[in-house]
N, C-alpha and C positions, 0 to 999 in steps of 0.2 A: 777175411773173417765176417765183418760187419760193412755193408755197403748201403749208403744213404744216396738215393737217386732222385734229384729234381723235386724235393719236397716243397710243398706250399701248404701254408696254414694260415687261417684268418679267424679271429673272433669278431663275429659280426661283419662290419665294413673295413675292420682294421686288419690289414695285411701283417702278419707276424713273421712268417718265413716266405721267401720268394726264391723258387728255383735253387734250393741249398742242396749240395751235394758233398760227400765226403767218404773216406774209407778208413777203416780201423783194422790193423792186422792183429792176429792172435798174440796175446801177450802184450801188447803196446798199451801204453797209458797216455790218454790224450785228454787234454784240457779244452773246454769250450770257455773262452773268457770273453767278457763284454760287460757293458754298463746295463743297469736294470732296463728291462723292456726290450733288449735286443733280440729275444726269442731263444735264448740258451736253454732256460729250464722248459720251455715248451718243447724244444727238440728233444730233450732227455725224456720227456713225457711221451713223446711220439715213439721214440725207440722202445720205450717200456711198454708201449701198447696201452697207455692211458688215455691217449687221444689218437684220433685217426686224421691223416692229412687229407686235404681236399685234392690234391694231386700229388703224384710221385710215389715212389716205393722203397721199402726197407727190405734189404736182403741179409739173411745171416747163413754163413756155410752154404751160399749159393741157393738157398731156399727163400722164396718170397714171403716174409712174415707180416706184411702191411696189415692184413686183415686177421691176422692170429690173435686170439685173446691174450692178454698180459700174463695169466697165469699158465699159459702154455709155452712162453717164450723162454723160461728158465733164466730170466734176468734179474739180478738182485738190485734193489732200489733203496738208497739210504736217504731219507727226507732231511730237508733243511732243519726241521724242528725235532728231528730223530723219531717221532711218532711212537714212543714207548707206551705201553699200557699202563696207566697209573695204578690200576688195582692188582697187578701182578708183580712178584718180585723178579729180581734179575735173572734167576735160573730159569722162570717159567717164560719171561719175555724172550730170552735166548732161544728156548726150546719150542716156541709157539708154531713156527712154521715145519717142525718136523715131528709134530705130536703123534702122527701116524705111524712112525718108525718103531721098530721093536726096541725094548729099553736098552739093551746092549749097545746098539748102533747109536742111539740117541744119546746116551752117555758118553760114548767115544768122541762123537762130534763135538758135544758140549764142552768136555774137558779140553779137547784139543784147542779150540778157538777162545776159550776164556782164558786159558793159560797163556796162549800166544799174545792176547791183547791185555794180559795182566789184570783181569777182573774175577779170577776164580775165587777170590776172598769176598766178594760182594754179592754171592748168589742169594742171601737172604734179605738184601736191602731192596728197597722200593725206589721208583724213579725220583720222588721228591727229595729222596735222602743223598742223591749223587751230585757230583758236580758236573759242569758242562762237558769236560773232557771224559768223565766216566761214562756219561749218558751216550756220547758219540761213540764209545768203544763197545758199549752194550748193543746199540743199534747196528753197528758194523758186524760184530759177532752173530747177531740174529740173523743178518743176511748171508753171511759166509757159511753157517751151518747147513744152508739149503743147496750147498754146492753150485752156485750159479755159474753160468758160462761166461757172463759179462757183468761187472758190478758198475752201477750208475750211482754217483755221488752227487748231491744236489746241494751246493753251497753249505758244506757239512762243517766248515770251519768259521762261518760268519757270526755264530752264537757265542764263540769262545772269547775269553779275555785276551788282549792282546799278549799279555805276558805268557799266556799258556800256548798260544798258536804254534810257535817254532817247535817245541818239544813234541806237541801232538802230531804235527805234520811229520816229523821224522819217525816217530813210532809207528804211524800209519804207513808211511813209504816202506819201512822195514818188513811189514806184514805183506804188502802188495808185492814186494819184490820177492820175498821168500815163496809165496804162492804162485807167482808168475801169472796172475790173473789180469784178463782184459779189463781195462778200467777206463771209463769215461766221467771226467770230473767237470762239473759246472762251477765256475767261479767268476768273481769280478776282481779278484785280488792276484796281482801278478805273482806275489811270493808263493802262494798256494800253487799255481801252474808250474812255476819254475822248480819247486821243491819235488813235486809228486810226478810230474808228467815229462815224457820224453818228446811230445809234440803238442803245439799250443796252437789252436785255431781261434783267430780273432773274429768275434761276431758283432 
C-alpha cells in the first residue's frame, strides 16, 4: 500500500534521514519510535507531503506520490498540539474539512465519528474548555470525517497526563481497529507503540 524507497532529507547541512526505506500494508498500524531528533516526525511530514525529500520516492498503491501536493494525497494528519481552531466550537472544528459536503452527508459523518469517539455532547464547547484527552479526540474526529486513506499520528499522546494516557490509548485503539484504517504513529514512548501498533520501527 505505502512504500518508502531510499528517502534522504536534510535541514541545511544536517542530515535527518539517510537511505530510509519501509513498507506499510493496507490496514496495518505501524509505530515509528525513537528519541527526539531521530527524524521520525520529519518522515511523517514527508509521507504527508508537507516536506519533500532530497532523494528517494514515496509510493502509494503503486503510484509515485513524492511530488504530489499534500491535499491530493488524502492522508489524514493529527498534529502533536492537535491544532484545533480556538475560535470555532467542537462541531465546527470537526466539520471544517468537510464544509463543502451537502448537509445530510456532513451530519452523518459528524454524528458517526463524534459518537464513536464519545464527544457528541461537546459540540458547543470551545477548545479552551476541553481536557487534553477531549482535544485529542476532537482532532482525531476532524481527521476521520474526511475519510483518509492513511492516518498519521504525530506524538498525539505526549501532551496527556500520565494518568490519562492508558485509557485514551485503549479508546483510540478501539476506534482504529473498528475502522481497520492504515495508521502510522510517531512516538518516543514504548507503551504507545506496543498498545496501538502491530509493527514497531526503531529510528
